[in-house]
C-alpha positions in Angstrom: -33.7 66.7 -48.1 -33.9 64.2 -45.2 -37.3 64.2 -43.4 -37.6 64.5 -39.6 -38.8 60.9 -39.4 -35.7 59.7 -41.4 -33.4 61.6 -39.0 -34.9 60.2 -35.8 -32.7 57.7 -33.9 -34.7 55.4 -31.6 -33.0 54.6 -28.3 -33.4 51.6 -26.1 -32.2 52.2 -22.5 -31.2 49.3 -20.3 -31.5 50.6 -16.8 -33.2 53.7 -15.4 -31.3 54.5 -12.3 -29.4 57.7 -11.5 -27.6 57.9 -14.9 -30.3 56.3 -17.1 -33.0 58.5 -15.6 -30.9 61.6 -16.1 -30.2 60.7 -19.7 -33.9 60.1 -20.4 -34.7 63.4 -18.8 -32.2 65.3 -20.9 -33.4 63.7 -24.2 -37.0 64.4 -23.3 -36.5 68.1 -22.4 -33.8 69.0 -24.9 -34.8 66.9 -28.0 -35.6 70.0 -30.1 -32.4 71.8 -29.2 -30.3 68.7 -29.8 -32.0 68.2 -33.2 -31.4 71.8 -34.2 -27.7 71.6 -33.3 -26.9 68.2 -34.5 -29.4 67.3 -37.2 -30.3 64.2 -35.2 -33.6 63.8 -33.4 -33.3 61.4 -30.5 -36.3 59.4 -29.1 -36.4 56.9 -26.3 -38.7 54.1 -27.4 -38.1 51.6 -24.6 -36.5 51.3 -21.1 -35.7 48.0 -19.6 -35.9 48.0 -15.8 -36.0 45.4 -13.0 -39.1 46.8 -11.2 -41.9 48.4 -13.3 -43.5 50.0 -10.2 -40.5 51.5 -8.6 -40.6 55.3 -7.8 -38.3 57.2 -10.1 -37.1 60.8 -9.7 -37.5 61.3 -13.5 -41.0 60.9 -14.8 -41.0 58.1 -17.4 -44.1 57.1 -19.4 -45.2 53.7 -18.1 -45.7 52.4 -21.7 -41.9 52.7 -22.3 -41.0 50.4 -19.4 -40.3 46.7 -19.8 -38.6 44.0 -17.9 -37.4 42.3 -21.1 -33.9 43.8 -21.7 -33.2 41.1 -24.3 -36.4 41.9 -26.2 -35.3 45.5 -26.3 -31.9 44.5 -27.7 -33.6 42.4 -30.4 -36.4 44.9 -31.2 -36.4 46.1 -34.8 -37.8 49.4 -33.6 -34.6 50.2 -31.6 -31.6 51.7 -33.4 -29.1 52.3 -30.5 -28.7 50.6 -27.1 -27.6 52.5 -24.0 -26.5 50.3 -21.1 -26.5 51.7 -17.6 -27.0 48.7 -15.4 -23.4 48.1 -14.5 -21.6 44.8 -13.6 -20.5 42.0 -16.0 -23.6 40.0 -16.5 -26.1 40.3 -17.9 -24.6 43.5 -19.3 -21.9 41.7 -21.3 -24.2 39.4 -23.2 -26.8 42.1 -23.9 -24.0 44.5 -25.2 -22.5 41.8 -27.4 -25.8 40.7 -28.8 -26.7 44.3 -29.7 -23.3 45.0 -31.3 -23.4 41.8 -33.4 -26.9 42.6 -34.6 -25.7 46.0 -35.9 -26.9 48.2 -33.1 -24.3 50.7 -31.7 -23.9 50.6 -27.9 -23.1 53.4 -25.4 -22.1 52.3 -21.9 -20.8 53.8 -18.7 -19.8 50.4 -17.4 -16.2 50.6 -16.4 -16.2 47.1 -14.9 -17.4 45.6 -18.2 -15.0 47.5 -20.5 -12.0 47.0 -18.2 -12.5 43.2 -18.0 -14.2 42.3 -21.3 -13.0 45.1 -23.6 -11.4 43.0 -26.2 -14.5 40.8 -26.6 -16.7 43.9 -26.9 -14.4 45.6 -29.4 -14.4 42.4 -31.6 -18.2 42.3 -31.4 -18.4 45.9 -32.5 -16.1 45.3 -35.4 -18.2 42.2 -36.4 -21.4 44.3 -36.4 -19.7 47.3 -38.1 -21.0 49.6 -35.4 -19.8 51.9 -32.6 -19.0 51.0 -29.1 -18.6 54.2 -27.0 -17.8 54.4 -23.3 -16.8 58.0 -22.6 -18.6 58.0 -19.2 -16.7 54.9 -18.0 -13.7 56.9 -16.9 -14.0 60.3 -15.1 -17.7 60.8 -15.6 -18.2 64.1 -17.4 -14.6 64.7 -18.2 -14.1 64.0 -22.0 -11.0 61.9 -21.7 -11.8 58.9 -24.0 -12.8 61.1 -26.9 -9.7 63.2 -26.6 -7.5 60.0 -26.6 -9.4 58.3 -29.4 -9.8 61.3 -31.7 -7.9 64.5 -30.8 -4.7 62.7 -29.7 -5.0 59.6 -32.0 -1.7 60.3 -33.6 0.1 61.5 -30.5 2.8 59.4 -28.8 1.5 59.4 -25.2 4.1 58.6 -22.6 2.0 58.9 -19.4 -1.6 59.3 -18.3 -2.2 59.9 -14.7 -5.1 61.1 -12.8 -7.6 61.5 -10.0 -10.4 59.3 -11.2 -12.2 58.4 -8.0 -14.2 61.2 -6.4 -14.8 59.4 -3.1 -11.1 59.1 -2.3 -10.4 62.6 -3.4 -13.2 63.9 -1.2 -11.7 62.0 1.8 -8.2 63.1 1.2 -9.2 66.7 0.7 -11.1 66.7 4.0 -8.1 65.1 5.8 -5.8 67.7 4.2 -7.8 70.8 4.9 -9.4 69.9 8.2 -6.8 67.6 9.8 -9.4 65.0 10.3 -8.9 61.2 10.7 -9.6 58.8 7.9 -12.4 57.0 9.7 -14.2 60.2 10.5 -14.1 61.5 7.0 -15.2 58.2 5.5 -18.2 58.2 7.8 -19.0 61.8 6.6 -18.6 60.8 3.0 -21.1 57.9 3.5 -23.6 60.2 5.1 -23.3 62.7 2.2 -23.7 59.9 -0.4 -20.2 60.2 -1.7 -19.2 56.8 -0.5 -21.2 53.5 -0.5 -22.1 51.6 2.6 -19.4 49.2 1.6 -16.7 51.6 0.3 -14.1 48.9 -0.5 -14.1 49.3 -4.3 -13.4 53.0 -3.9 -11.0 53.3 -0.9 -8.9 50.2 -1.8 -8.4 51.3 -5.4 -10.6 48.8 -7.3 -12.7 51.4 -9.0 -9.7 53.5 -10.0 -7.9 50.3 -11.2 -10.7 49.5 -13.7 -10.5 53.0 -15.0 -6.7 52.8 -15.2 -7.0 49.7 -17.4 -9.3 51.5 -19.8 -7.0 54.6 -19.9 -4.0 52.4 -20.8 -5.9 50.5 -23.4 -7.0 53.7 -25.3 -3.8 55.8 -24.7 -1.4 53.1 -25.8 -3.4 50.7 -28.0 -2.6 47.9 -25.5 -4.5 45.0 -24.3 -4.8 45.8 -20.6 -7.5 44.4 -18.3 -8.3 45.3 -14.7 -6.4 42.3 -13.3 -3.1 43.7 -14.8 -3.3 46.8 -12.6 -1.4 47.0 -9.4 -3.5 48.7 -6.7 -3.2 50.1 -3.2 -5.9 52.1 -1.5 -6.0 55.0 1.0 -7.2 53.2 4.2 -3.7 53.2 5.7 -3.1 56.9 5.1 -3.1 58.8 8.4 -3.4 62.4 9.2 0.2 62.3 10.2 1.1 61.3 6.7 -1.0 64.2 5.4 0.7 66.6 7.7 4.2 65.4 6.8 3.4 65.7 3.1 2.2 69.2 3.5 5.3 70.2 5.5 7.4 68.9 2.6 5.4 70.8 0.0 3.1 68.0 -1.2 -0.4 66.7 -1.0 -1.5 63.1 -1.0 -3.8 61.9 -3.8 -4.9 58.5 -5.0 -3.6 58.4 -8.6 -4.2 56.1 -11.4 -1.0 56.0 -13.5 -0.5 54.4 -16.9 2.9 54.7 -18.6 4.5 53.3 -21.8 8.0 53.3 -23.2 6.8 52.0 -26.6 7.7 48.4 -25.6 6.0 47.8 -22.3 3.2 49.4 -20.3 3.0 49.9 -16.6 -0.4 50.5 -14.9 -1.0 51.1 -11.2 -3.1 52.8 -8.6 -1.8 54.0 -5.3 -1.6 56.9 -2.9 0.9 59.5 -4.2 2.6 62.5 -2.8 2.1 65.2 -5.4 4.0 68.4 -5.4 1.8 71.4 -4.6 3.2 73.0 -7.8 1.7 70.2 -9.9 -1.8 70.9 -11.4 -3.2 67.7 -9.9 -2.5 69.0 -6.4 -5.2 71.6 -6.7 -8.0 69.1 -7.6 -10.3 69.1 -4.5 -13.3 67.3 -3.1 -15.1 64.9 -5.5 -13.7 66.4 -8.7 -11.7 64.3 -11.2 -8.7 65.3 -13.3 -6.4 63.5 -15.8 -3.0 64.7 -16.7 -1.5 63.7 -20.1 2.1 63.8 -21.2 2.8 63.5 -24.9 5.8 63.7 -27.2 4.4 66.6 -29.2 1.5 68.0 -27.2 3.5 68.2 -24.0 1.4 68.4 -20.9 -2.4 68.6 -20.9 -4.9 68.3 -18.1 -8.7 67.6 -18.3 -10.8 68.5 -15.2 -14.4 68.2 -14.2 -17.0 66.3 -12.2 -16.3 62.6 -12.3 -19.6 61.2 -11.1 -23.3 62.0 -10.6 -26.3 61.5 -12.8 -26.0 64.8 -14.7 -22.2 64.8 -15.7 -22.3 61.1 -16.5 -25.4 61.4 -18.6 -23.9 64.4 -20.4 -20.9 62.3 -21.4 -23.2 59.5 -22.6 -25.3 61.9 -24.6 -22.3 63.0 -26.5 -21.6 59.4 -27.3 -25.2 58.8 -28.3 -25.1 61.7 -30.8 -21.8 60.5 -32.3 -23.1 57.0 -32.7 -26.4 58.3 -34.2 -24.6 60.4 -36.8 -22.3 57.5 -37.7 -25.3 55.2 -38.0 -27.1 57.6 -40.4 -23.9 57.9 -42.5 -23.3 54.2 -42.5 -19.9 54.5 -40.9 -18.4 53.5 -37.5 -15.4 54.4 -35.4 -13.5 51.3 -34.2 -11.0 51.2 -31.4 -8.1 50.3 -33.7 -5.6 47.5 -33.5 -4.7 46.6 -29.9 -1.2 45.2 -29.3 0.1 42.6 -26.9 2.4 44.9 -24.9 4.0 43.2 -21.9 2.7 44.7 -18.7 5.6 45.7 -16.5 5.4 44.3 -12.9 5.2 46.9 -10.1 8.7 45.7 -8.9 10.2 47.0 -12.2 8.6 50.4 -12.1 10.5 53.5 -10.8 9.5 56.4 -8.7 10.6 58.7 -5.9 9.4 57.5 -2.5 8.5 59.0 0.9 9.3 56.8 3.9 9.2 57.3 7.7 11.0 55.4 10.3 11.1 55.4 14.1 14.6 54.5 15.4 16.7 54.5 18.5 18.0 58.0 19.2 21.7 57.3 19.7 24.9 57.9 17.7 25.6 55.8 14.7 21.9 54.8 14.0 21.4 57.3 11.1 24.6 56.1 9.5 23.5 52.5 9.7 20.1 53.4 8.2 21.7 55.4 5.4 24.1 52.5 4.6 21.1 50.2 4.0 19.7 52.6 1.4 23.1 52.9 -0.2 23.6 49.1 -0.4 20.4 48.7 -2.4 21.1 51.6 -4.8 18.5 53.9 -3.3 19.7 57.5 -3.2 18.3 59.9 -0.5 17.1 63.2 -1.8 16.1 64.7 1.6 15.9 63.7 5.2 14.3 65.2 8.3 14.9 64.1 11.9 12.8 64.7 15.0 13.7 63.5 18.5 11.1 62.0 20.8 12.9 61.0 24.0 14.8 57.8 23.3 13.2 57.6 19.8 14.1 59.5 16.7 11.5 60.0 13.9 13.1 60.0 10.5 11.4 61.1 7.3 13.0 60.4 3.9 12.3 61.3 0.3 14.4 59.3 -2.2 15.5 60.1 -5.6 13.8 58.1 -8.3 14.4 54.4 -7.6 13.3 51.0 -8.7 10.4 49.6 -6.7 12.2 46.3 -6.1 15.3 48.1 -4.7 13.1 50.1 -2.3 11.3 47.0 -1.1 14.6 45.3 -0.5 15.7 48.3 1.5 12.6 48.0 3.6 13.1 44.3 4.3 16.6 44.9 5.5 15.6 47.9 7.6 13.0 45.8 9.4 15.8 43.5 10.5 17.9 46.3 12.0 17.6 46.2 15.8 17.8 50.0 15.9 14.6 50.3 13.8 11.5 50.3 16.0 8.8 51.0 13.5 8.4 51.6 9.8 5.5 53.8 8.7 4.0 54.6 5.4 5.8 54.1 2.1 4.2 56.5 -0.4 5.3 57.2 -4.0 6.1 60.8 -5.0 5.4 62.7 -8.1 7.5 65.8 -8.6 6.4 69.1 -10.3 
């Protein structure tokens, strides 16, 4: 029978901010319950921090703190490394050194996994240990584990989701209160949902990194953040929100990864989602990911995508899995990644929403419609409102190739009857 000392897994935490501190608290308060349920006793034996004297919401024994992250990685008294500092360096080198030395690593670092994933996977294989990163996408939502394990044999066609809580909070407020983007962004910053510099969130960078990870795991493809086409929400107006609602849709910032078995397409952009689609009901800072598979059909995972507690919970699940594997002398690798070509955004297809302001006189609508027809873009629905000498036209197209829609836009801009072209937003049906 294994003794308690033999079953103890000693953890080294790199970082003790919101997530690292929450994880340390959970392990300290729930160690007995975790051991009873899993057979693994977890013990934090060292925490690397930048500032030893900083105030921390979670009480951490001073003797556990160190500024020497590399020393923690190299220490023979540490079995598993948990990285929560974020960014590329020094996280990349610390993680690689830990993996190559035979220490499993758990990380929530989306930027690191999205940009250096292949290098990290190879280091984990070299060390024969686990690299787990459940919390890197959608916080507490167990997406990565579902893709790696539960759906490992499933042919996934599309993964799309709301994976940035800040933008979903903003769009929810704009939808439900009719507020302007700038006003809601300021509110999100005051509430702590948005950073002082919100660029990574509102312009799609955060979601793009997560989309790259989703594509990598769902399709076994080598996808990095730079492969992901991205558009943000800063140009979405309350008029766009109102028009979408009038047409039975809501606007969400979606991360979309698709595969036809030969190519992958990965993108982030504002999307009009039918109110009948499950993703349309995801409000405020919650995240959700919708999976479409050949056998499983449609599946949605939903929950809190950020915050110390949910993120730490996801990391704790990874820690327990890595600890069990370490005791059994096994590991769970990512599998073989293939060099799938990444389809350019111009070659993807979608339905589109488009609004135009044109001269309100006979023959203009026919001229506009002929431009759509010349480029092979079929109109599904159209609404017209008159405003004196100007007519406001709103179109939703049938599914069309992005390049054809962009060619249509270029020609419309050259029509003297067209006074203004508003938002172009992709559309997801039911």
